[in-house]
SEFIZA-3560 file (N, C-alpha, C; in Angstrom, 3 decimals):
REM SEFIZA-3560
<numar><xx>0.868</xx><yy>-1.240</yy><zz>0.182</zz><atom>N</atom></numar>
<numar><xx>-0.035</xx><yy>0.062</yy><zz>-0.020</zz><atom>CA</atom></numar>
<numar><xx>0.891</xx><yy>1.337</yy><zz>0.013</zz><atom>C</atom></numar>
<numar><xx>0.593</xx><yy>2.147</yy><zz>-0.838</zz><atom>N</atom></numar>
<numar><xx>1.327</xx><yy>3.477</yy><zz>-0.826</zz><atom>CA</atom></numar>
<numar><xx>0.735</xx><yy>4.383</yy><zz>0.067</zz><atom>C</atom></numar>
<numar><xx>1.898</xx><yy>4.956</yy><zz>0.763</zz><atom>N</atom></numar>
<numar><xx>1.646</xx><yy>6.027</yy><zz>1.786</zz><atom>CA</atom></numar>
<numar><xx>1.542</xx><yy>7.202</yy><zz>1.348</zz><atom>C</atom></numar>
<numar><xx>0.602</xx><yy>7.986</yy><zz>1.840</zz><atom>N</atom></numar>
<numar><xx>0.349</xx><yy>9.465</yy><zz>1.151</zz><atom>CA</atom></numar>
<numar><xx>1.110</xx><yy>10.356</yy><zz>2.054</zz><atom>C</atom></numar>
<numar><xx>1.666</xx><yy>11.395</yy><zz>1.315</zz><atom>N</atom></numar>
<numar><xx>2.503</xx><yy>12.363</yy><zz>2.212</zz><atom>CA</atom></numar>
<numar><xx>1.463</xx><yy>13.362</yy><zz>2.542</zz><atom>C</atom></numar>
<numar><xx>1.351</xx><yy>13.893</yy><zz>3.756</zz><atom>N</atom></numar>
<numar><xx>0.861</xx><yy>15.082</yy><zz>4.206</zz><atom>CA</atom></numar>
<numar><xx>1.333</xx><yy>16.280</yy><zz>3.928</zz><atom>C</atom></numar>
<numar><xx>0.436</xx><yy>17.126</yy><zz>2.943</zz><atom>N</atom></numar>
<numar><xx>1.077</xx><yy>18.334</yy><zz>2.729</zz><atom>CA</atom></numar>
<numar><xx>0.532</xx><yy>19.632</yy><zz>3.603</zz><atom>C</atom></numar>
<numar><xx>1.973</xx><yy>20.150</yy><zz>3.983</zz><atom>N</atom></numar>
<numar><xx>1.823</xx><yy>21.201</yy><zz>5.132</zz><atom>CA</atom></numar>
<numar><xx>1.496</xx><yy>22.575</yy><zz>4.456</zz><atom>C</atom></numar>
<numar><xx>0.590</xx><yy>23.230</yy><zz>5.060</zz><atom>N</atom></numar>
<numar><xx>0.081</xx><yy>24.665</yy><zz>4.646</zz><atom>CA</atom></numar>
<numar><xx>1.340</xx><yy>25.579</yy><zz>4.983</zz><atom>C</atom></numar>
<numar><xx>2.113</xx><yy>25.283</yy><zz>5.795</zz><atom>N</atom></numar>
<numar><xx>3.004</xx><yy>25.931</yy><zz>6.725</zz><atom>CA</atom></numar>
<numar><xx>4.382</xx><yy>26.414</yy><zz>5.907</zz><atom>C</atom></numar>
<numar><xx>4.845</xx><yy>25.314</yy><zz>4.982</zz><atom>N</atom></numar>
<numar><xx>6.033</xx><yy>25.342</yy><zz>4.119</zz><atom>CA</atom></numar>
<numar><xx>5.647</xx><yy>25.187</yy><zz>2.889</zz><atom>C</atom></numar>
<numar><xx>6.586</xx><yy>25.760</yy><zz>2.010</zz><atom>N</atom></numar>
<numar><xx>6.422</xx><yy>25.620</yy><zz>0.531</zz><atom>CA</atom></numar>
<numar><xx>6.611</xx><yy>24.251</yy><zz>0.010</zz><atom>C</atom></numar>
<numar><xx>5.939</xx><yy>23.825</yy><zz>-0.884</zz><atom>N</atom></numar>
<numar><xx>6.364</xx><yy>22.504</yy><zz>-1.443</zz><atom>CA</atom></numar>
<numar><xx>7.669</xx><yy>22.319</yy><zz>-2.029</zz><atom>C</atom></numar>
<numar><xx>8.377</xx><yy>20.927</yy><zz>-2.300</zz><atom>N</atom></numar>
<numar><xx>9.613</xx><yy>20.786</yy><zz>-2.870</zz><atom>CA</atom></numar>
<numar><xx>9.870</xx><yy>21.531</yy><zz>-4.218</zz><atom>C</atom></numar>
<numar><xx>8.873</xx><yy>21.652</yy><zz>-5.147</zz><atom>N</atom></numar>
<numar><xx>8.992</xx><yy>22.320</yy><zz>-6.335</zz><atom>CA</atom></numar>
<numar><xx>9.410</xx><yy>23.668</yy><zz>-6.269</zz><atom>C</atom></numar>
<numar><xx>8.452</xx><yy>24.344</yy><zz>-5.449</zz><atom>N</atom></numar>
<numar><xx>8.869</xx><yy>25.815</yy><zz>-5.038</zz><atom>CA</atom></numar>
<numar><xx>10.352</xx><yy>26.113</yy><zz>-4.619</zz><atom>C</atom></numar>
<numar><xx>10.629</xx><yy>25.270</yy><zz>-3.556</zz><atom>N</atom></numar>
<numar><xx>11.844</xx><yy>25.273</yy><zz>-2.982</zz><atom>CA</atom></numar>
<numar><xx>12.973</xx><yy>25.268</yy><zz>-4.044</zz><atom>C</atom></numar>
<numar><xx>12.775</xx><yy>24.272</yy><zz>-4.849</zz><atom>N</atom></numar>
<numar><xx>13.856</xx><yy>24.097</yy><zz>-6.086</zz><atom>CA</atom></numar>
<numar><xx>13.553</xx><yy>25.228</yy><zz>-7.139</zz><atom>C</atom></numar>
<numar><xx>12.722</xx><yy>25.718</yy><zz>-7.323</zz><atom>N</atom></numar>
<numar><xx>12.720</xx><yy>27.039</yy><zz>-8.189</zz><atom>CA</atom></numar>
<numar><xx>13.158</xx><yy>27.984</yy><zz>-7.657</zz><atom>C</atom></numar>
<numar><xx>12.986</xx><yy>28.303</yy><zz>-6.334</zz><atom>N</atom></numar>
<numar><xx>13.659</xx><yy>29.395</yy><zz>-5.599</zz><atom>CA</atom></numar>
<numar><xx>15.434</xx><yy>29.259</yy><zz>-5.661</zz><atom>C</atom></numar>
<numar><xx>15.522</xx><yy>27.895</yy><zz>-5.403</zz><atom>N</atom></numar>
<numar><xx>17.052</xx><yy>27.681</yy><zz>-5.464</zz><atom>CA</atom></numar>
<numar><xx>17.653</xx><yy>27.896</yy><zz>-6.821</zz><atom>C</atom></numar>
<numar><xx>16.828</xx><yy>27.613</yy><zz>-7.738</zz><atom>N</atom></numar>
<numar><xx>17.293</xx><yy>27.678</yy><zz>-9.304</zz><atom>CA</atom></numar>
<numar><xx>17.324</xx><yy>29.295</yy><zz>-9.500</zz><atom>C</atom></numar>
<numar><xx>16.506</xx><yy>30.005</yy><zz>-9.208</zz><atom>N</atom></numar>
<numar><xx>16.631</xx><yy>31.642</yy><zz>-9.117</zz><atom>CA</atom></numar>
<numar><xx>17.820</xx><yy>32.092</yy><zz>-8.730</zz><atom>C</atom></numar>
<numar><xx>18.152</xx><yy>31.477</yy><zz>-7.730</zz><atom>N</atom></numar>
<numar><xx>19.626</xx><yy>31.887</yy><zz>-7.076</zz><atom>CA</atom></numar>
<numar><xx>20.759</xx><yy>31.678</yy><zz>-7.638</zz><atom>C</atom></numar>
<numar><xx>20.806</xx><yy>30.357</yy><zz>-8.340</zz><atom>N</atom></numar>
<numar><xx>21.904</xx><yy>29.704</yy><zz>-8.933</zz><atom>CA</atom></numar>
<numar><xx>22.130</xx><yy>30.334</yy><zz>-10.685</zz><atom>C</atom></numar>
<numar><xx>20.740</xx><yy>30.392</yy><zz>-11.028</zz><atom>N</atom></numar>
<numar><xx>20.967</xx><yy>30.605</yy><zz>-12.534</zz><atom>CA</atom></numar>
<numar><xx>19.797</xx><yy>31.925</yy><zz>-12.839</zz><atom>C</atom></numar>
<numar><xx>20.188</xx><yy>32.902</yy><zz>-12.278</zz><atom>N</atom></numar>
<numar><xx>19.327</xx><yy>34.231</yy><zz>-12.560</zz><atom>CA</atom></numar>
<numar><xx>19.182</xx><yy>34.696</yy><zz>-14.144</zz><atom>C</atom></numar>
<numar><xx>20.155</xx><yy>33.936</yy><zz>-14.882</zz><atom>N</atom></numar>
<numar><xx>19.953</xx><yy>34.447</yy><zz>-16.551</zz><atom>CA</atom></numar>
<numar><xx>18.898</xx><yy>33.807</yy><zz>-16.818</zz><atom>C</atom></numar>
<numar><xx>18.337</xx><yy>32.651</yy><zz>-16.262</zz><atom>N</atom></numar>
<numar><xx>17.191</xx><yy>32.103</yy><zz>-17.125</zz><atom>CA</atom></numar>
<numar><xx>15.964</xx><yy>32.739</yy><zz>-16.724</zz><atom>C</atom></numar>
<numar><xx>15.998</xx><yy>33.745</yy><zz>-15.858</zz><atom>N</atom></numar>
<numar><xx>14.842</xx><yy>34.469</yy><zz>-15.505</zz><atom>CA</atom></numar>
<numar><xx>14.689</xx><yy>35.925</yy><zz>-16.102</zz><atom>C</atom></numar>
<numar><xx>15.249</xx><yy>36.044</yy><zz>-17.230</zz><atom>N</atom></numar>
<numar><xx>15.479</xx><yy>37.345</yy><zz>-17.928</zz><atom>CA</atom></numar>
<numar><xx>14.178</xx><yy>38.000</yy><zz>-17.871</zz><atom>C</atom></numar>
<numar><xx>14.175</xx><yy>39.245</yy><zz>-18.185</zz><atom>N</atom></numar>
<numar><xx>13.088</xx><yy>40.036</yy><zz>-18.278</zz><atom>CA</atom></numar>
<numar><xx>12.576</xx><yy>40.263</yy><zz>-19.624</zz><atom>C</atom></numar>
<numar><xx>12.343</xx><yy>39.129</yy><zz>-20.370</zz><atom>N</atom></numar>
<numar><xx>12.063</xx><yy>39.065</yy><zz>-21.582</zz><atom>CA</atom></numar>
<numar><xx>11.213</xx><yy>37.818</yy><zz>-21.974</zz><atom>C</atom></numar>
<numar><xx>10.567</xx><yy>37.901</yy><zz>-23.177</zz><atom>N</atom></numar>
<numar><xx>9.672</xx><yy>36.693</yy><zz>-23.680</zz><atom>CA</atom></numar>
<numar><xx>10.325</xx><yy>35.383</yy><zz>-23.925</zz><atom>C</atom></numar>
<numar><xx>11.749</xx><yy>35.624</yy><zz>-24.209</zz><atom>N</atom></numar>
<numar><xx>12.502</xx><yy>34.396</yy><zz>-24.692</zz><atom>CA</atom></numar>
<numar><xx>13.152</xx><yy>33.805</yy><zz>-23.495</zz><atom>C</atom></numar>
<numar><xx>13.020</xx><yy>34.116</yy><zz>-22.182</zz><atom>N</atom></numar>
<numar><xx>13.960</xx><yy>33.489</yy><zz>-21.169</zz><atom>CA</atom></numar>
<numar><xx>12.949</xx><yy>32.048</yy><zz>-20.958</zz><atom>C</atom></numar>
<numar><xx>13.861</xx><yy>31.112</yy><zz>-20.363</zz><atom>N</atom></numar>
<numar><xx>13.551</xx><yy>29.864</yy><zz>-20.228</zz><atom>CA</atom></numar>
<numar><xx>12.167</xx><yy>29.521</yy><zz>-19.374</zz><atom>C</atom></numar>
<numar><xx>12.049</xx><yy>30.363</yy><zz>-18.539</zz><atom>N</atom></numar>
<numar><xx>10.855</xx><yy>30.231</yy><zz>-17.553</zz><atom>CA</atom></numar>
<numar><xx>9.739</xx><yy>31.561</yy><zz>-17.823</zz><atom>C</atom></numar>
<numar><xx>9.687</xx><yy>31.915</yy><zz>-19.020</zz><atom>N</atom></numar>
<numar><xx>8.737</xx><yy>32.881</yy><zz>-19.376</zz><atom>CA</atom></numar>
<numar><xx>7.251</xx><yy>32.413</yy><zz>-19.275</zz><atom>C</atom></numar>
<numar><xx>7.103</xx><yy>31.334</yy><zz>-19.810</zz><atom>N</atom></numar>
<numar><xx>5.656</xx><yy>30.671</yy><zz>-19.703</zz><atom>CA</atom></numar>
<numar><xx>5.179</xx><yy>30.429</yy><zz>-18.675</zz><atom>C</atom></numar>
<numar><xx>5.998</xx><yy>29.826</yy><zz>-17.515</zz><atom>N</atom></numar>
<numar><xx>5.599</xx><yy>29.469</yy><zz>-16.113</zz><atom>CA</atom></numar>
<numar><xx>5.252</xx><yy>30.967</yy><zz>-15.387</zz><atom>C</atom></numar>
<numar><xx>6.353</xx><yy>31.879</yy><zz>-15.412</zz><atom>N</atom></numar>
<numar><xx>6.264</xx><yy>33.104</yy><zz>-14.871</zz><atom>CA</atom></numar>
<numar><xx>4.907</xx><yy>33.877</yy><zz>-15.236</zz><atom>C</atom></numar>
<numar><xx>4.664</xx><yy>33.864</yy><zz>-16.511</zz><atom>N</atom></numar>
<numar><xx>3.227</xx><yy>34.295</yy><zz>-17.067</zz><atom>CA</atom></numar>
<numar><xx>1.857</xx><yy>34.017</yy><zz>-16.410</zz><atom>C</atom></numar>
<numar><xx>2.234</xx><yy>32.514</yy><zz>-15.988</zz><atom>N</atom></numar>
<numar><xx>1.039</xx><yy>32.072</yy><zz>-15.226</zz><atom>CA</atom></numar>
<numar><xx>0.949</xx><yy>32.550</yy><zz>-13.660</zz><atom>C</atom></numar>
<numar><xx>2.175</xx><yy>32.812</yy><zz>-13.270</zz><atom>N</atom></numar>
<numar><xx>2.334</xx><yy>33.089</yy><zz>-11.888</zz><atom>CA</atom></numar>
<numar><xx>1.889</xx><yy>34.542</yy><zz>-11.639</zz><atom>C</atom></numar>
<numar><xx>2.126</xx><yy>35.359</yy><zz>-12.803</zz><atom>N</atom></numar>
<numar><xx>1.886</xx><yy>36.465</yy><zz>-12.944</zz><atom>CA</atom></numar>
<numar><xx>0.264</xx><yy>36.757</yy><zz>-13.018</zz><atom>C</atom></numar>
<numar><xx>-0.424</xx><yy>35.832</yy><zz>-13.842</zz><atom>N</atom></numar>
<numar><xx>-1.838</xx><yy>35.917</yy><zz>-13.813</zz><atom>CA</atom></numar>
<numar><xx>-2.569</xx><yy>35.644</yy><zz>-12.514</zz><atom>C</atom></numar>
<numar><xx>-1.824</xx><yy>35.059</yy><zz>-11.842</zz><atom>N</atom></numar>
<numar><xx>-2.415</xx><yy>34.630</yy><zz>-10.405</zz><atom>CA</atom></numar>
<numar><xx>-2.181</xx><yy>35.644</yy><zz>-9.272</zz><atom>C</atom></numar>
<numar><xx>-0.857</xx><yy>36.379</yy><zz>-9.614</zz><atom>N</atom></numar>
<numar><xx>-0.726</xx><yy>37.236</yy><zz>-8.465</zz><atom>CA</atom></numar>
<numar><xx>-0.990</xx><yy>38.730</yy><zz>-8.790</zz><atom>C</atom></numar>
<numar><xx>-0.780</xx><yy>39.125</yy><zz>-10.075</zz><atom>N</atom></numar>
<numar><xx>-1.129</xx><yy>40.605</yy><zz>-10.393</zz><atom>CA</atom></numar>
<numar><xx>-2.652</xx><yy>40.639</yy><zz>-11.003</zz><atom>C</atom></numar>
<numar><xx>-2.979</xx><yy>39.599</yy><zz>-11.745</zz><atom>N</atom></numar>
<numar><xx>-4.298</xx><yy>39.673</yy><zz>-12.429</zz><atom>CA</atom></numar>
<numar><xx>-5.259</xx><yy>39.106</yy><zz>-11.410</zz><atom>C</atom></numar>
<numar><xx>-4.929</xx><yy>38.254</yy><zz>-10.511</zz><atom>N</atom></numar>
<numar><xx>-6.025</xx><yy>37.928</yy><zz>-9.543</zz><atom>CA</atom></numar>
<numar><xx>-6.693</xx><yy>36.602</yy><zz>-10.266</zz><atom>C</atom></numar>
<numar><xx>-6.196</xx><yy>35.996</yy><zz>-11.142</zz><atom>N</atom></numar>
<numar><xx>-6.991</xx><yy>34.815</yy><zz>-11.735</zz><atom>CA</atom></numar>
<numar><xx>-6.775</xx><yy>33.558</yy><zz>-10.810</zz><atom>C</atom></numar>
<numar><xx>-7.453</xx><yy>33.276</yy><zz>-10.105</zz><atom>N</atom></numar>
<numar><xx>-7.451</xx><yy>32.249</yy><zz>-9.082</zz><atom>CA</atom></numar>
<numar><xx>-7.510</xx><yy>30.903</yy><zz>-9.770</zz><atom>C</atom></numar>
<numar><xx>-7.600</xx><yy>30.720</yy><zz>-10.929</zz><atom>N</atom></numar>
<numar><xx>-8.058</xx><yy>29.484</yy><zz>-11.725</zz><atom>CA</atom></numar>
<numar><xx>-6.126</xx><yy>29.025</yy><zz>-12.127</zz><atom>C</atom></numar>
<numar><xx>-5.421</xx><yy>29.929</yy><zz>-12.043</zz><atom>N</atom></numar>
<numar><xx>-3.916</xx><yy>29.721</yy><zz>-12.415</zz><atom>CA</atom></numar>
<numar><xx>-3.242</xx><yy>29.197</yy><zz>-11.134</zz><atom>C</atom></numar>
<numar><xx>-2.533</xx><yy>27.919</yy><zz>-11.768</zz><atom>N</atom></numar>
<numar><xx>-1.595</xx><yy>27.339</yy><zz>-10.996</zz><atom>CA</atom></numar>
<numar><xx>-2.375</xx><yy>26.836</yy><zz>-9.497</zz><atom>C</atom></numar>
<numar><xx>-3.678</xx><yy>26.389</yy><zz>-9.618</zz><atom>N</atom></numar>
<numar><xx>-4.531</xx><yy>25.961</yy><zz>-8.616</zz><atom>CA</atom></numar>
<numar><xx>-3.561</xx><yy>24.898</yy><zz>-7.615</zz><atom>C</atom></numar>
<numar><xx>-2.628</xx><yy>24.181</yy><zz>-8.061</zz><atom>N</atom></numar>
<numar><xx>-1.780</xx><yy>23.313</yy><zz>-7.260</zz><atom>CA</atom></numar>
<numar><xx>-1.120</xx><yy>23.876</yy><zz>-6.207</zz><atom>C</atom></numar>
<numar><xx>-0.889</xx><yy>25.206</yy><zz>-6.082</zz><atom>N</atom></numar>
<numar><xx>-0.118</xx><yy>25.849</yy><zz>-5.273</zz><atom>CA</atom></numar>
<numar><xx>-0.941</xx><yy>26.896</yy><zz>-4.344</zz><atom>C</atom></numar>
<numar><xx>-0.407</xx><yy>26.818</yy><zz>-3.117</zz><atom>N</atom></numar>
<numar><xx>-1.223</xx><yy>27.974</yy><zz>-2.294</zz><atom>CA</atom></numar>
<numar><xx>-0.879</xx><yy>29.346</yy><zz>-2.480</zz><atom>C</atom></numar>
<numar><xx>-1.620</xx><yy>30.123</yy><zz>-2.204</zz><atom>N</atom></numar>
<numar><xx>-1.311</xx><yy>31.591</yy><zz>-2.591</zz><atom>CA</atom></numar>
<numar><xx>0.014</xx><yy>32.094</yy><zz>-1.955</zz><atom>C</atom></numar>
<numar><xx>0.425</xx><yy>31.706</yy><zz>-0.726</zz><atom>N</atom></numar>
<numar><xx>1.518</xx><yy>32.169</yy><zz>-0.111</zz><atom>CA</atom></numar>
<numar><xx>3.114</xx><yy>31.483</yy><zz>-0.976</zz><atom>C</atom></numar>
<numar><xx>2.663</xx><yy>30.370</yy><zz>-1.702</zz><atom>N</atom></numar>
<numar><xx>3.763</xx><yy>29.698</yy><zz>-2.761</zz><atom>CA</atom></numar>
<numar><xx>3.834</xx><yy>30.526</yy><zz>-3.913</zz><atom>C</atom></numar>
<numar><xx>2.845</xx><yy>30.793</yy><zz>-4.583</zz><atom>N</atom></numar>
<numar><xx>2.869</xx><yy>31.569</yy><zz>-5.679</zz><atom>CA</atom></numar>
<numar><xx>3.351</xx><yy>32.983</yy><zz>-5.453</zz><atom>C</atom></numar>
<numar><xx>2.910</xx><yy>33.543</yy><zz>-4.367</zz><atom>N</atom></numar>
<numar><xx>3.642</xx><yy>34.987</yy><zz>-3.879</zz><atom>CA</atom></numar>
<numar><xx>5.056</xx><yy>34.770</yy><zz>-3.689</zz><atom>C</atom></numar>
<numar><xx>5.514</xx><yy>33.683</yy><zz>-3.156</zz><atom>N</atom></numar>
<numar><xx>6.990</xx><yy>33.352</yy><zz>-2.829</zz><atom>CA</atom></numar>
<numar><xx>7.750</xx><yy>33.559</yy><zz>-4.224</zz><atom>C</atom></numar>
<numar><xx>7.151</xx><yy>32.825</yy><zz>-5.104</zz><atom>N</atom></numar>
<numar><xx>7.811</xx><yy>32.661</yy><zz>-6.483</zz><atom>CA</atom></numar>
<numar><xx>8.021</xx><yy>34.007</yy><zz>-7.174</zz><atom>C</atom></numar>
<numar><xx>6.776</xx><yy>34.819</yy><zz>-7.154</zz><atom>N</atom></numar>
<numar><xx>6.700</xx><yy>36.068</yy><zz>-7.626</zz><atom>CA</atom></numar>
<numar><xx>7.487</xx><yy>37.290</yy><zz>-7.154</zz><atom>C</atom></numar>
<numar><xx>7.628</xx><yy>37.073</yy><zz>-5.846</zz><atom>N</atom></numar>
<numar><xx>8.452</xx><yy>38.052</yy><zz>-5.056</zz><atom>CA</atom></numar>
<numar><xx>10.081</xx><yy>37.785</yy><zz>-5.548</zz><atom>C</atom></numar>
<numar><xx>10.346</xx><yy>36.289</yy><zz>-5.521</zz><atom>N</atom></numar>
<numar><xx>11.689</xx><yy>35.954</yy><zz>-5.674</zz><atom>CA</atom></numar>
<numar><xx>11.964</xx><yy>36.582</yy><zz>-7.379</zz><atom>C</atom></numar>
<numar><xx>11.102</xx><yy>36.396</yy><zz>-8.189</zz><atom>N</atom></numar>
<numar><xx>11.292</xx><yy>36.935</yy><zz>-9.566</zz><atom>CA</atom></numar>
<numar><xx>11.427</xx><yy>38.417</yy><zz>-9.535</zz><atom>C</atom></numar>
<numar><xx>10.730</xx><yy>39.098</yy><zz>-8.894</zz><atom>N</atom></numar>
<numar><xx>10.919</xx><yy>40.494</yy><zz>-8.803</zz><atom>CA</atom></numar>
<numar><xx>12.286</xx><yy>40.962</yy><zz>-8.213</zz><atom>C</atom></numar>
<numar><xx>12.742</xx><yy>40.125</yy><zz>-7.150</zz><atom>N</atom></numar>
<numar><xx>14.272</xx><yy>40.516</yy><zz>-6.621</zz><atom>CA</atom></numar>
<numar><xx>15.075</xx><yy>40.273</yy><zz>-7.901</zz><atom>C</atom></numar>
<numar><xx>15.018</xx><yy>39.033</yy><zz>-8.537</zz><atom>N</atom></numar>
<numar><xx>16.124</xx><yy>38.667</yy><zz>-9.477</zz><atom>CA</atom></numar>
<numar><xx>15.902</xx><yy>39.683</yy><zz>-10.649</zz><atom>C</atom></numar>
<numar><xx>14.861</xx><yy>40.277</yy><zz>-10.943</zz><atom>N</atom></numar>
<numar><xx>14.548</xx><yy>41.341</yy><zz>-11.835</zz><atom>CA</atom></numar>
<numar><xx>15.232</xx><yy>42.682</yy><zz>-11.711</zz><atom>C</atom></numar>
<numar><xx>15.129</xx><yy>43.031</yy><zz>-10.377</zz><atom>N</atom></numar>
<numar><xx>15.658</xx><yy>44.188</yy><zz>-9.825</zz><atom>CA</atom></numar>
<numar><xx>17.103</xx><yy>44.006</yy><zz>-9.850</zz><atom>C</atom></numar>
<numar><xx>17.572</xx><yy>42.982</yy><zz>-9.698</zz><atom>N</atom></numar>
<numar><xx>19.167</xx><yy>42.758</yy><zz>-9.670</zz><atom>CA</atom></numar>
<numar><xx>19.628</xx><yy>42.988</yy><zz>-11.286</zz><atom>C</atom></numar>
<numar><xx>18.943</xx><yy>42.422</yy><zz>-12.159</zz><atom>N</atom></numar>
<numar><xx>19.090</xx><yy>42.383</yy><zz>-13.541</zz><atom>CA</atom></numar>
<numar><xx>18.988</xx><yy>43.874</yy><zz>-14.065</zz><atom>C</atom></numar>
<numar><xx>17.958</xx><yy>44.507</yy><zz>-13.410</zz><atom>N</atom></numar>
<numar><xx>17.955</xx><yy>45.965</yy><zz>-13.797</zz><atom>CA</atom></numar>
<numar><xx>19.116</xx><yy>46.881</yy><zz>-13.475</zz><atom>C</atom></numar>
<numar><xx>19.296</xx><yy>46.509</yy><zz>-12.163</zz><atom>N</atom></numar>
<numar><xx>20.490</xx><yy>47.338</yy><zz>-11.683</zz><atom>CA</atom></numar>
<numar><xx>21.933</xx><yy>47.102</yy><zz>-12.411</zz><atom>C</atom></numar>
<numar><xx>21.973</xx><yy>45.825</yy><zz>-12.809</zz><atom>N</atom></numar>
<numar><xx>23.109</xx><yy>45.682</yy><zz>-13.506</zz><atom>CA</atom></numar>
<numar><xx>23.160</xx><yy>46.310</yy><zz>-14.961</zz><atom>C</atom></numar>
<numar><xx>22.003</xx><yy>46.171</yy><zz>-15.631</zz><atom>N</atom></numar>
<numar><xx>21.582</xx><yy>46.924</yy><zz>-16.744</zz><atom>CA</atom></numar>
<numar><xx>21.910</xx><yy>48.416</yy><zz>-16.820</zz><atom>C</atom></numar>
<numar><xx>21.228</xx><yy>49.070</yy><zz>-15.720</zz><atom>N</atom></numar>
<numar><xx>21.491</xx><yy>50.493</yy><zz>-15.441</zz><atom>CA</atom></numar>
<numar><xx>23.052</xx><yy>50.948</yy><zz>-15.367</zz><atom>C</atom></numar>
<numar><xx>23.693</xx><yy>50.072</yy><zz>-14.479</zz><atom>N</atom></numar>
<numar><xx>25.134</xx><yy>50.348</yy><zz>-14.265</zz><atom>CA</atom></numar>
<numar><xx>25.933</xx><yy>50.168</yy><zz>-15.558</zz><atom>C</atom></numar>
<numar><xx>25.692</xx><yy>49.189</yy><zz>-16.366</zz><atom>N</atom></numar>
<numar><xx>26.524</xx><yy>48.929</yy><zz>-17.514</zz><atom>CA</atom></numar>
<numar><xx>26.118</xx><yy>50.418</yy><zz>-18.435</zz><atom>C</atom></numar>
<numar><xx>25.027</xx><yy>50.685</yy><zz>-18.318</zz><atom>N</atom></numar>
<numar><xx>24.611</xx><yy>51.650</yy><zz>-19.433</zz><atom>CA</atom></numar>
<numar><xx>25.529</xx><yy>53.221</yy><zz>-18.940</zz><atom>C</atom></numar>
<numar><xx>25.554</xx><yy>53.236</yy><zz>-17.509</zz><atom>N</atom></numar>
<numar><xx>26.090</xx><yy>54.450</yy><zz>-16.998</zz><atom>CA</atom></numar>
<numar><xx>27.622</xx><yy>54.469</yy><zz>-17.306</zz><atom>C</atom></numar>
<numar><xx>28.227</xx><yy>53.358</yy><zz>-17.105</zz><atom>N</atom></numar>
<numar><xx>29.626</xx><yy>53.033</yy><zz>-17.481</zz><atom>CA</atom></numar>
<numar><xx>29.973</xx><yy>53.163</yy><zz>-18.758</zz><atom>C</atom></numar>
<numar><xx>29.086</xx><yy>52.636</yy><zz>-19.781</zz><atom>N</atom></numar>
<numar><xx>29.249</xx><yy>52.929</yy><zz>-21.139</zz><atom>CA</atom></numar>
<numar><xx>29.433</xx><yy>54.482</yy><zz>-21.449</zz><atom>C</atom></numar>
<numar><xx>28.514</xx><yy>55.266</yy><zz>-20.802</zz><atom>N</atom></numar>
<numar><xx>28.514</xx><yy>56.580</yy><zz>-20.908</zz><atom>CA</atom></numar>
<numar><xx>29.658</xx><yy>57.343</yy><zz>-20.347</zz><atom>C</atom></numar>
<numar><xx>30.320</xx><yy>56.656</yy><zz>-19.293</zz><atom>N</atom></numar>
<numar><xx>31.452</xx><yy>57.312</yy><zz>-18.907</zz><atom>CA</atom></numar>
<numar><xx>32.668</xx><yy>57.102</yy><zz>-19.697</zz><atom>C</atom></numar>
<numar><xx>32.485</xx><yy>55.719</yy><zz>-20.513</zz><atom>N</atom></numar>
<numar><xx>33.956</xx><yy>55.765</yy><zz>-21.236</zz><atom>CA</atom></numar>
<numar><xx>33.862</xx><yy>56.549</yy><zz>-22.593</zz><atom>C</atom></numar>
<numar><xx>32.618</xx><yy>56.899</yy><zz>-22.673</zz><atom>N</atom></numar>
<numar><xx>32.486</xx><yy>57.814</yy><zz>-24.286</zz><atom>CA</atom></numar>
<numar><xx>33.292</xx><yy>59.293</yy><zz>-23.976</zz><atom>C</atom></numar>
<numar><xx>33.299</xx><yy>59.512</yy><zz>-22.686</zz><atom>N</atom></numar>
<numar><xx>33.795</xx><yy>61.198</yy><zz>-22.305</zz><atom>CA</atom></numar>
<numar><xx>35.239</xx><yy>61.095</yy><zz>-22.606</zz><atom>C</atom></numar>
//
């Protein structure tokens, strides 16, 4: 007989934890464009968090979806910072 694992609502599932680790180790995969590796998945996350579509990612609890979205925003802000710094430095080189 197969034993069913009890799902805790207090901690994120293993898939969410894995995704969070992946965002830390490979942030380039979460680029702010439509060609990034995770774009289609993050579009569904956006539907749930930003657009309020409760039918998106039904398998995850609200707090898990928000964890992924917040982490994506952190990664995106780091990418934006790098982009802005690169542009500023390019301007400094032209003088």
